[in-house]
C-alpha positions as CSV (number, residue, x, y, z in Angstrom):
1,M,-86.5,66.8,58.2
2,S,-87.6,65.7,61.7
3,S,-85.3,64.0,64.1
4,K,-88.1,61.7,65.1
5,G,-88.0,58.8,62.7
6,P,-89.0,55.1,62.9
7,I,-87.6,53.1,65.7
8,G,-84.5,51.4,64.7
9,G,-81.1,50.2,65.8
10,T,-80.6,48.8,69.3
11,L,-84.0,50.1,70.6
12,A,-85.9,47.9,68.0
13,I,-83.8,44.9,69.0
14,E,-84.5,45.6,72.7
15,I,-88.2,45.8,72.1
16,E,-88.2,42.6,70.1
17,M,-86.2,40.8,72.9
18,R,-88.5,41.9,75.6
19,A,-91.6,40.8,73.6
20,E,-90.0,37.4,73.1
21,A,-89.1,37.1,76.8
22,A,-92.7,38.1,77.7
23,S,-94.1,35.5,75.4
24,S,-91.8,32.9,76.9
25,I,-92.9,33.8,80.4
26,R,-96.5,33.6,79.4
27,A,-96.1,30.2,77.9
28,L,-94.2,28.9,81.0
29,G,-97.0,30.2,83.2
30,Q,-99.6,28.4,81.1
31,R,-97.6,25.2,81.4
32,I,-97.3,25.6,85.1
33,E,-101.1,26.1,85.3
34,R,-101.8,22.9,83.4
35,Q,-99.3,21.0,85.5
36,L,-100.7,22.3,88.8
37,S,-104.2,21.2,87.7
38,E,-102.9,17.7,86.8
39,L,-101.1,17.7,90.2
40,Q,-104.2,18.6,92.1
41,Q,-106.1,15.7,90.4
42,L,-103.3,13.3,91.1
43,G,-103.2,14.4,94.7
44,Q,-106.9,13.7,95.1
45,Q,-106.4,10.2,93.6
46,V,-103.6,9.5,96.0
47,R,-105.6,10.7,99.1
48,A,-108.5,8.5,98.0
49,M,-106.4,5.3,97.8
50,A,-105.8,2.9,100.6
51,P,-102.2,2.1,101.5
52,S,-100.9,-0.3,98.8
53,P,-98.1,-0.7,96.2
54,A,-100.4,1.1,93.7
55,R,-100.8,4.0,96.0
56,N,-97.0,4.2,96.6
57,K,-96.5,4.3,92.8
58,K,-99.1,7.1,92.5
59,L,-97.5,8.9,95.4
60,A,-94.1,8.7,93.7
61,E,-95.6,10.1,90.5
62,Y,-97.2,12.9,92.5
63,E,-93.9,13.8,94.1
64,E,-92.0,13.8,90.8
65,K,-94.6,16.1,89.3
66,R,-94.6,18.3,92.4
67,L,-90.9,18.7,92.2
68,D,-91.1,19.5,88.5
69,A,-93.7,22.1,89.2
70,E,-91.4,23.7,91.8
71,Y,-88.6,23.7,89.3
72,R,-90.8,25.3,86.6
73,K,-91.9,28.0,89.1
74,W,-88.3,28.7,89.9
75,T,-87.5,29.1,86.2
76,L,-90.4,31.5,85.8
77,I,-89.0,33.6,88.7
78,V,-85.5,33.5,87.1
79,Q,-86.9,34.7,83.8
80,R,-88.9,37.5,85.5
81,E,-85.7,38.6,87.3
82,A,-83.8,38.7,84.0
83,M,-86.5,41.2,82.8
84,G,-86.0,43.3,85.9
85,L,-89.1,42.1,87.8
86,Y,-88.0,41.3,91.4
87,N,-91.2,41.2,93.3
88,H,-92.6,37.6,93.0
89,D,-95.5,37.8,95.4
90,D,-97.9,37.4,92.5
91,V,-96.1,34.3,91.3
92,E,-96.3,32.8,94.7
93,E,-100.0,33.6,94.9
94,I,-101.0,32.4,91.5
95,Y,-98.7,29.3,91.2
96,R,-99.1,27.6,94.6
97,V,-97.4,24.2,94.4
98,P,-99.2,21.7,96.7
99,P,-97.3,20.2,99.6
100,K,-95.8,16.8,99.9
101,L,-98.1,14.0,100.6
102,S,-97.3,11.0,102.8
Protein backbone atom coordinates (compact mmCIF):
# COMPACT_ATOMS: atom_id res chain seq x y z
CA MET A 1 0.00 0.00 0.00
CA SER A 2 1.42 3.37 -1.04
CA SER A 3 1.65 6.27 1.37
CA LYS A 4 0.58 8.58 -1.46
CA GLY A 5 -3.18 8.67 -1.42
CA PRO A 6 -5.76 11.21 -2.39
CA ILE A 7 -5.47 14.70 -0.98
CA GLY A 8 -7.53 14.95 2.16
CA GLY A 9 -7.76 16.51 5.54
CA THR A 10 -6.57 20.03 6.11
CA LEU A 11 -4.70 20.24 2.79
CA ALA A 12 -7.93 19.76 0.86
CA ILE A 13 -9.59 22.46 2.94
CA GLU A 14 -6.66 24.82 2.38
CA ILE A 15 -6.81 24.26 -1.37
CA GLU A 16 -10.56 24.91 -1.40
CA MET A 17 -10.16 28.08 0.69
CA ARG A 18 -7.44 29.45 -1.59
CA ALA A 19 -9.54 28.70 -4.68
CA GLU A 20 -12.49 30.53 -3.15
CA ALA A 21 -10.30 33.50 -2.18
CA ALA A 22 -8.87 33.66 -5.71
CA SER A 23 -12.39 33.61 -7.14
CA SER A 24 -13.40 36.43 -4.82
CA ILE A 25 -10.36 38.50 -5.82
CA ARG A 26 -11.09 37.92 -9.51
CA ALA A 27 -14.74 39.02 -9.07
CA LEU A 28 -13.67 42.12 -7.17
CA GLY A 29 -11.17 43.01 -9.89
CA GLN A 30 -13.89 42.70 -12.52
CA ARG A 31 -16.19 44.98 -10.50
CA ILE A 32 -13.42 47.53 -10.15
CA GLU A 33 -12.76 47.42 -13.91
CA ARG A 34 -16.44 48.10 -14.65
CA GLN A 35 -16.54 50.86 -12.07
CA LEU A 36 -13.43 52.55 -13.44
CA SER A 37 -14.90 52.44 -16.94
CA GLU A 38 -18.11 54.09 -15.70
CA LEU A 39 -16.03 56.59 -13.76
CA GLN A 40 -14.05 57.51 -16.86
CA GLN A 41 -17.26 58.16 -18.80
CA LEU A 42 -18.71 60.20 -15.96
CA GLY A 43 -15.50 62.24 -15.75
CA GLN A 44 -15.71 63.02 -19.46
CA GLN A 45 -19.29 64.19 -19.00
CA VAL A 46 -18.32 66.44 -16.08
CA ARG A 47 -15.40 67.98 -17.98
CA ALA A 48 -17.66 68.70 -20.97
CA MET A 49 -20.25 70.56 -18.87
CA ALA A 50 -20.27 74.28 -18.21
CA PRO A 51 -20.42 75.39 -14.57
CA SER A 52 -23.98 74.86 -13.38
CA PRO A 53 -26.00 73.12 -10.67
CA ALA A 54 -26.33 70.09 -13.00
CA ARG A 55 -22.54 69.93 -13.33
CA ASN A 56 -22.15 70.21 -9.56
CA LYS A 57 -24.53 67.25 -9.16
CA LYS A 58 -22.56 65.18 -11.71
CA LEU A 59 -19.31 66.21 -10.02
CA ALA A 60 -20.65 65.01 -6.65
CA GLU A 61 -21.69 61.70 -8.27
CA TYR A 62 -18.22 61.38 -9.82
CA GLU A 63 -16.52 61.99 -6.48
CA GLU A 64 -18.75 59.47 -4.70
CA LYS A 65 -17.96 56.82 -7.32
CA ARG A 66 -14.28 57.73 -7.24
CA LEU A 67 -14.09 57.27 -3.48
CA ASP A 68 -15.95 53.96 -3.78
CA ALA A 69 -13.44 52.80 -6.41
CA GLU A 70 -10.58 53.72 -4.05
CA TYR A 71 -12.26 51.72 -1.29
CA ARG A 72 -12.79 48.69 -3.54
CA LYS A 73 -9.15 48.83 -4.62
CA TRP A 74 -8.12 48.93 -0.97
CA THR A 75 -10.29 45.87 -0.23
CA LEU A 76 -8.63 44.08 -3.14
CA ILE A 77 -5.22 44.84 -1.65
CA VAL A 78 -6.35 43.60 1.78
CA GLN A 79 -7.64 40.34 0.27
CA ARG A 80 -4.38 39.86 -1.62
CA GLU A 81 -2.39 40.40 1.57
CA ALA A 82 -4.56 37.82 3.33
CA MET A 83 -3.40 35.36 0.68
CA GLY A 84 0.25 36.28 1.22
CA LEU A 85 0.63 38.63 -1.76
CA TYR A 86 2.38 41.78 -0.57
CA ASN A 87 3.59 43.44 -3.77
CA HIS A 88 0.74 45.53 -5.13
CA ASP A 89 2.51 47.32 -7.98
CA ASP A 90 0.37 45.42 -10.48
CA VAL A 91 -2.83 46.46 -8.68
CA GLU A 92 -1.73 50.10 -8.75
CA GLU A 93 -0.90 49.81 -12.46
CA ILE A 94 -4.06 48.00 -13.55
CA TYR A 95 -6.62 49.74 -11.34
CA ARG A 96 -5.72 53.42 -11.62
CA VAL A 97 -8.41 55.46 -9.95
CA PRO A 98 -8.73 58.85 -11.67
CA PRO A 99 -8.00 62.02 -9.73
CA LYS A 100 -10.47 64.40 -8.16
CA LEU A 101 -12.08 66.87 -10.52
CA SER A 102 -12.92 70.44 -9.66
